[in-house]
C-alpha positions in Angstrom: 95.3 -79.7 3.7 95.7 -76.3 2.0 91.7 -75.5 2.6 92.3 -76.2 6.3 95.5 -74.1 6.4 93.5 -71.3 4.6 90.5 -71.3 7.0 92.8 -71.3 9.9 94.6 -68.6 8.9 91.4 -66.5 7.7 89.8 -67.4 11.2 93.2 -66.2 13.1 93.2 -63.1 10.9 89.6 -62.1 11.6 90.1 -62.7 15.3 93.3 -60.5 15.4 91.6 -57.6 13.2 88.3 -57.7 15.5 90.4 -57.7 18.6 92.2 -54.4 17.8 89.1 -52.1 18.0 90.0 -49.1 19.9 87.1 -46.7 20.7 88.6 -43.3 21.4 85.9 -41.6 23.5 86.9 -38.3 23.7 87.2 -38.2 20.0 83.7 -39.4 19.4 81.8 -37.7 22.2 84.0 -34.8 22.9 85.7 -33.9 26.4 82.4 -33.7 28.5 84.5 -33.7 31.6 86.0 -30.4 30.7 85.4 -27.5 33.1 82.8 -25.1 31.7 84.0 -21.4 31.0 82.3 -18.7 33.1 79.4 -17.7 31.0 77.6 -15.5 33.6 78.4 -12.5 31.5 77.5 -12.2 27.8 79.4 -14.6 25.5 81.8 -12.6 23.4 81.7 -13.5 19.8 85.2 -12.6 19.2 86.8 -14.1 22.4 84.7 -17.0 22.7 82.6 -18.0 19.6 85.3 -17.3 16.9 88.0 -19.7 18.4 85.2 -22.3 18.7 84.2 -22.2 15.1 88.1 -21.8 13.8 88.7 -24.9 15.8 85.9 -27.1 14.7 84.1 -25.4 11.5 86.4 -23.2 9.4 88.8 -25.7 8.2 85.8 -27.1 5.9 83.2 -24.3 5.6 85.7 -21.4 4.3 87.3 -21.0 0.9 86.1 -21.3 -2.7 84.4 -24.6 -2.2 82.9 -24.7 1.4 81.6 -28.0 2.4 77.9 -28.6 2.1 77.7 -25.1 0.7 77.8 -23.6 4.1 80.3 -20.7 4.2 81.4 -19.5 7.5 84.4 -17.1 8.5 83.1 -13.9 8.9 80.4 -12.2 11.5 78.0 -12.0 8.8 78.0 -15.6 7.7 78.3 -16.9 11.3 75.3 -14.8 12.3 73.3 -16.0 9.2 73.8 -19.6 10.3 72.9 -18.8 13.8 69.7 -17.1 12.7 68.6 -19.9 10.6 69.1 -22.5 13.3 71.9 -24.6 11.2 74.7 -23.8 13.8 72.8 -24.8 17.1 71.0 -27.8 15.3 74.4 -29.2 13.8 76.4 -28.9 17.0 73.7 -30.0 19.2 73.1 -33.1 17.0 69.4 -32.2 16.6 67.2 -34.4 14.5 66.9 -33.0 11.0 70.4 -31.4 11.0 73.6 -32.9 9.5 75.6 -33.5 13.0 78.8 -31.5 13.1 81.9 -31.3 12.9 82.2 -34.3 11.0 85.5 -36.5 11.8 86.1 -34.5 14.8 85.2 -34.5 18.5 81.9 -32.9 19.1 81.5 -29.8 20.9 81.0 -30.3 24.6 77.9 -29.8 26.4 79.3 -26.5 27.8 80.5 -25.0 24.4 77.1 -26.0 22.8 75.3 -24.1 25.7 77.5 -21.1 25.3 76.9 -21.0 21.7 73.1 -21.4 22.3 73.4 -18.2 24.9 75.3 -16.3 22.3 72.3 -17.1 19.7 69.7 -16.4 22.3 71.4 -12.9 23.2 70.9 -12.0 19.5 74.3 -12.7 18.3 76.2 -9.6 19.1 79.5 -8.9 17.3 81.4 -8.4 20.5 
């Protein structure tokens, strides 16, 4: 009798745990429906790139012990990871790069495209 009761409780508990799965699409995939910023002109590092990097990257990649040994937070360091391809590769989830940001919503398609425009423009400090 005790074995049957235990199995019943185990099965009921398993069903309850599995039925409570809640997939937060915007957290996993970003807000892909967000309007894209006007990028017909040059992308400004100070007005566009820094706020994005501050929101998504700087919390883990600054300080004495930056995550993965990747230091960010200044124009020189941000430009360096832009030049070596790690910034774009990571935020674009390209093969061979660690997808970033970890544990947060990913950059939207628009944000990735705008970061790419900044990189392609030579990463100006504007």
